[in-house]
N, C-alpha and C positions, 0 to 999 in steps of 0.2 A: 675319697682314697684317698686325692694329693695328699692333700694338708696333713698327710699320714705315714705317705710315703710307699703307700701299697698300691699294690699290685697286681692281676687278674695273670694265673698259672693255666697258662694255656695245659701243658701237661696233665696236668688234675681237676682239664674240665671246667674250669671255672671264665665266666661267662658271665658277664653284669650287667645290668640293663638298668642307664636311667631318667631311660626319656619314660619321664611323669605319667602321661596323657600312653603308654604302651602300659605303664603296668595298670591300668586306671580299665585298664578293657579286657588283663586277662584278670582280676578281680573278679573285673562283672560279670566272664565269661565263669568264672565257677560260685557266684552268687544263688540261692541270698542266703548274711550272714548273719542274719536277726537269729539272740539271743545261742549264737550256735560259739562253739570254741574252737578255734583253728591254730594245729597244728601243719610246723613250716620248714621243712629240712632244706639245712644248708640256707640262712637267709644273707653271708651274703654283706654286706653296705645296711638289708634293712629296705629294700627302696620296696618289698614287692610287701613287704609287714605295714607299711605305711599302707598300700595300697590300698587292701584286707581293711584296715580299722575304719579309712574313707567308707565302706562301702557299705557298714557295715555292723565289724565279724566282734562278737563281741567281747571277745581275746584275741587272740596272738597266745601261739607260747613253740619260738620257735627254740632250735638247734642243729646245734654247727657243727 
């Protein structure tokens, strides 16, 4: 985000998580994902997308 000079716009409700540990815990709470396709709405910088894949999602379709 910094490299591309992108900043969350709070007025649009954008709040991005960057802590990989928290993102993995969120993904684990929604598991199991084996053989499952996941639809993620508003992926932002992709932290949760990566966590879902690491937790075993077959595929993540992210729609901004």
